C-alpha positions in Angstrom: 134.4 -30.6 244.1 133.8 -27.6 246.4 132.2 -24.3 245.3 132.3 -20.9 247.0 131.6 -17.2 246.4 134.1 -14.4 246.7 133.6 -10.7 247.7 135.9 -7.7 247.4 132.7 -5.6 247.7 133.5 -2.9 245.2 131.0 0.0 245.6 131.2 2.4 242.7 128.2 4.5 243.8 129.4 4.7 247.5 126.1 3.3 248.8 127.8 1.1 251.3 124.6 0.2 253.2 123.2 -1.2 250.0 126.4 -3.0 249.2 126.7 -4.8 252.6 123.0 -5.6 252.6 123.2 -7.2 249.1 126.4 -9.1 250.0 124.8 -10.7 253.1 121.6 -11.5 251.2 123.6 -13.2 248.5 125.5 -15.2 251.0 122.4 -16.4 252.8 120.9 -17.4 249.4 124.1 -19.2 248.4 123.8 -21.4 251.5 120.3 -22.4 250.5 121.5 -23.0 246.9 124.2 -25.4 248.1 127.4 -23.4 247.9 130.0 -24.6 250.3 131.6 -21.4 251.4 132.2 -17.7 251.1 135.5 -15.8 250.9 136.0 -12.2 252.1 138.8 -9.8 251.0 140.5 -7.0 252.9 141.1 -3.7 251.1 141.6 -0.1 252.2 141.1 3.4 251.0 139.8 3.1 247.5 136.7 2.2 245.5 138.3 -1.1 244.7 137.0 -2.7 247.9 134.8 -1.7 250.8 135.7 -4.4 253.4 138.6 -3.0 255.6 137.9 -5.6 258.3 136.8 -9.0 256.9 136.7 -10.3 260.5 133.8 -8.0 261.2 132.0 -9.2 258.0 132.8 -12.8 258.9 131.2 -12.5 262.3 128.0 -11.1 260.5 128.1 -14.0 258.1 128.6 -16.5 260.9 125.3 -15.3 262.4 123.4 -15.6 259.1 124.6 -19.1 258.1 124.8 -22.5 259.7 126.7 -24.7 257.3 128.9 -22.6 254.9 132.6 -22.3 255.7 133.8 -18.7 256.0 137.1 -18.0 254.2 139.3 -15.0 254.3 140.9 -14.1 251.0 142.9 -12.5 252.4 144.0 -10.9 255.6 146.9 -8.5 254.6 149.5 -9.4 257.3 151.7 -6.4 256.5 149.1 -3.9 257.7 148.6 -5.0 261.3 150.0 -6.4 264.5 150.0 -10.2 264.1 148.8 -10.9 267.6 145.7 -8.8 267.0 145.1 -10.6 263.7 145.4 -14.0 265.5 142.9 -12.9 268.2 140.4 -11.5 265.8 140.2 -14.6 263.6 140.3 -17.0 266.5 137.2 -15.2 267.7 135.6 -15.7 264.2 136.4 -19.4 264.4 134.7 -19.6 267.8 131.6 -17.6 266.8 131.2 -19.7 263.6 131.6 -23.0 265.4 134.9 -23.9 263.7 134.1 -22.8 260.2 137.0 -20.4 259.5 139.4 -20.9 256.6 142.2 -18.3 257.1 143.8 -16.9 253.9 146.8 -14.6 254.3 148.6 -12.3 251.9 151.2 -9.5 251.8 149.2 -6.9 249.9 150.1 -5.4 246.6 148.5 -1.9 246.2 151.0 0.9 247.2 148.1 3.2 248.1 146.9 0.7 250.7 150.4 0.6 252.4 150.4 4.4 252.6 146.8 4.4 253.8 147.6 2.1 256.6 150.7 4.0 257.6 153.2 1.3 256.6 154.4 2.7 253.2 158.0 1.7 254.0 157.0 -2.0 254.4 156.2 -2.8 250.8 159.9 -3.3 249.8 160.2 -5.9 252.7 156.6 -7.2 252.5 157.7 -10.8 251.9 159.8 -11.0 255.1 157.1 -9.2 257.1 154.4 -11.5 255.8 156.5 -14.6 256.6 157.2 -13.6 260.1 153.6 -12.5 260.8 152.2 -15.8 259.6 154.6 -17.7 261.8 153.4 -15.8 264.8 149.8 -16.4 264.0 150.4 -20.1 263.5 152.4 -20.3 266.7 149.8 -18.5 268.8 147.0 -20.8 267.4 149.0 -23.9 268.0 149.6 -23.3 271.7 147.1 -24.5 274.3 145.4 -21.7 276.2 147.6 -20.6 279.0 150.9 -21.7 277.3 152.8 -18.6 276.2 154.4 -18.0 272.8 157.4 -15.9 272.0 159.0 -14.9 268.7 162.0 -12.8 267.7 162.5 -11.9 264.1 163.7 -9.0 262.0 160.3 -7.2 262.0 158.4 -8.6 265.0 159.4 -9.3 268.6 156.9 -10.7 271.1 157.4 -12.2 274.5 155.3 -14.7 276.4 152.0 -13.9 274.6 148.8 -15.9 275.0 145.9 -15.9 272.4 142.4 -15.6 273.9 140.1 -17.1 272.7 141.7 -20.1 271.2 140.4 -21.3 267.8 137.9 -24.2 267.8 139.8 -26.1 265.0 142.9 -27.9 266.0 145.8 -27.6 265.6 144.8 -24.4 263.7 142.1 -23.4 261.3 143.2 -24.3 257.7 145.7 -21.8 256.4 145.9 -20.5 252.8 148.5 -18.3 251.1 147.2 -16.1 248.3 148.9 -15.9 245.0 148.0 -13.5 242.2 151.5 -13.4 240.7 154.0 -16.1 239.8 156.5 -15.0 242.4 154.1 -15.6 245.3 154.1 -19.3 244.6 157.5 -19.3 246.2 156.0 -18.3 249.5 153.7 -21.4 249.8 155.7 -24.3 251.0 153.4 -26.0 253.5 150.1 -24.2 253.3 147.2 -24.4 250.9 147.4 -22.0 247.9 144.7 -19.5 246.8 145.1 -18.9 243.1 143.4 -16.5 240.7 143.9 -15.6 237.0 142.9 -12.0 237.7 146.4 -10.6 237.0 147.8 -13.5 234.9 146.3 -15.5 232.0 144.6 -18.7 232.7 147.1 -20.8 230.7 149.9 -19.2 232.7 148.2 -20.0 235.9 147.6 -23.6 234.8 151.3 -24.0 234.1 152.3 -22.7 237.5 149.8 -25.0 239.3 151.0 -28.0 237.4 154.7 -27.1 238.0 154.0 -26.5 241.7 152.3 -29.9 242.0 155.3 -31.5 240.1 157.6 -29.9 242.7 155.6 -31.4 245.5 155.9 -34.9 244.0 159.6 -34.4 243.4 159.9 -33.5 247.1 158.2 -36.7 248.1 154.8 -35.1 248.9 151.3 -36.0 247.7 150.0 -33.2 245.4 146.5 -33.9 246.7 147.6 -33.1 250.3 147.2 -29.4 249.7 144.2 -27.5 248.5 144.4 -25.2 245.5 141.1 -23.3 245.3 140.9 -21.1 242.2 139.1 -17.7 242.4 137.6 -16.9 239.0 135.4 -14.0 237.8 132.3 -15.7 236.5 129.0 -14.5 235.2 126.2 -16.7 233.9 123.1 -15.9 232.0 120.7 -17.8 229.8 122.6 -16.8 226.7 126.2 -15.8 226.0 124.9 -12.5 224.5 123.0 -11.6 227.7 126.0 -12.5 229.9 128.3 -10.2 227.9 125.8 -7.4 228.0 125.5 -7.7 231.7 129.2 -7.6 232.5 130.6 -5.1 229.9 130.2 -2.0 232.2 131.2 -3.6 235.5 134.3 -5.4 234.1 135.5 -2.2 232.4 135.1 -0.3 235.7 136.9 -3.0 237.6 140.0 -3.3 235.4 140.4 0.4 235.0 140.5 0.6 238.8 142.8 -2.4 239.4 145.4 -1.3 236.8 145.5 2.1 238.4 146.1 0.7 241.9 148.7 -2.0 241.3 152.4 -1.0 241.5 153.6 0.8 238.3 155.4 3.9 237.2 158.9 5.0 237.9 159.1 3.6 241.5 158.1 0.0 241.7 158.7 -1.8 245.1 161.0 -4.8 245.0 159.3 -8.2 244.1 156.3 -6.3 242.6 157.8 -5.8 239.1 155.3 -8.3 237.6 152.5 -5.8 238.2 154.3 -3.0 236.4 154.9 -5.3 233.4 151.1 -6.0 233.2 150.3 -2.3 233.3 152.8 -1.6 230.6 151.6 -4.4 228.4 148.0 -3.2 228.8 148.9 0.3 227.8 150.9 -0.9 224.8 147.9 -2.9 223.7 145.6 0.1 224.0 143.9 -1.1 227.2 142.1 -4.3 228.4 139.0 -5.4 226.5 136.2 -7.8 227.4 137.2 -9.9 224.4 140.8 -10.0 225.5 139.9 -10.9 229.1 137.7 -13.8 227.8 140.3 -15.0 225.4 143.0 -15.1 228.1 140.7 -17.0 230.4 140.8 -14.2 233.1 137.0 -14.0 233.0 134.2 -16.4 232.1 131.0 -14.7 230.9 128.6 -16.9 229.1 126.0 -19.7 229.5 126.3 -22.7 231.8 127.2 -25.2 229.0 130.3 -23.2 228.1 131.4 -23.0 231.8 130.9 -26.7 232.2 133.3 -27.4 229.4 135.9 -24.9 230.8 135.7 -26.5 234.3 136.0 -30.0 232.8 139.2 -28.9 231.1 140.6 -27.4 234.3 139.7 -30.6 236.2 141.7 -32.7 233.8 144.6 -30.3 233.2 145.3 -28.9 236.7 143.3 -31.3 239.0 140.9 -28.5 239.9 138.9 -29.6 242.9 137.9 -26.3 244.5 136.3 -23.3 242.6 135.6 -19.9 244.2 133.2 -17.9 242.0 133.7 -14.1 242.0 130.2 -13.2 240.8 129.7 -9.8 242.3 132.4 -7.7 240.6 132.4 -4.0 239.5 129.1 -3.3 241.2 127.2 -5.8 239.0 123.5 -5.5 239.7 122.2 -7.6 242.6 119.5 -9.4 240.6 122.0 -10.4 237.9 124.3 -11.8 240.6 121.4 -13.8 242.1 120.5 -15.2 238.7 124.1 -16.2 237.9 124.2 -18.0 241.3 121.0 -19.9 240.5 122.2 -21.0 237.1 125.5 -22.2 238.6 123.8 -24.1 241.3 121.2 -25.7 238.9 123.5 -26.6 236.0 127.2 -26.6 237.0 127.4 -27.9 240.5 125.6 -31.3 239.8 128.1 -32.0 237.0 131.1 -31.9 239.3 130.0 -32.3 242.9 131.0 -36.0 243.1 134.2 -35.9 241.1 137.1 -37.5 242.9 140.4 -35.6 243.3 142.8 -36.2 240.4 146.5 -35.4 239.7 146.9 -33.1 236.6 146.9 -34.9 233.3 150.5 -34.1 232.5 151.7 -35.6 235.8 149.6 -38.7 235.3 151.3 -39.2 232.0 154.7 -38.6 233.5 154.0 -41.2 236.2 152.8 -43.7 233.7 155.9 -43.2 231.5 158.2 -43.9 234.5 156.3 -47.0 235.5 
């Protein structure tokens, strides 16, 4: 099983120098602790995230690490010209010696679309995303000097070359992000980044098992794709200490995210799920730490409890790749470091050598057929 860290880099106090410094220190420490990778998220124009250019952060990470893979979770392809995105991340792959994992998404916060001058794109974001990803894949797949052209509804390029070319061939690993059930439909041949942040863990589990069942039905090996799960996790020596640590940061985080997702009288097409979540939260009187824990959106507790949760995910969904979102809501640096230490000491050794498995329900179905 592989383990990583994830950063949106929320910065409630607007001390960005401190936030970047802490993130880079945590990543360097994570490599020494044995974490396999780090994932960096792109966001614009709000306190929710302070990393508008993950490619810049990734280059800094590449210089401070030697072994960890550097994932992007994600590059929002609706915000930029895809040729430039391909060039920037090819450069990251070169600078890191071939350690890039490229995650792509279509964005979901209306304020970000307006901030980046593409407010009219959100209604057609699926189509824009699909075309942009095909262009990036095409540019990376061509040998240097061989030109690439593409003509779609939203992008037209003629005889373009990508310099530099990525180190990894035919391309760096590509991941598609899903934080809503509808986005699962976008992932047909790429790895799938999943998170229970805006859906319950049981719901996410059902979607993953169903997607893997569809792969089998289509004649594909469900183990041929990677399904890393990004999960908000905080560990402390006791459950009580963990809950005390995260109460403020989680409250801050979810107040912000529910304000930023699509909701209200004008919801862009294909984003209705977000408005439903906001309405359900308001009807329930707001999100609570107890509710987030009960729904599996967040794990805050001691290492023994997390081990039991991961064991269940391993059996039920075939979890083989866990990304730990440990620095959320401006959680104090020393608390994040301690959570990382407890995870590396107690959790990693229990799962590091587990072989890949098909979800329990699919194993049972296969046994019944045979």
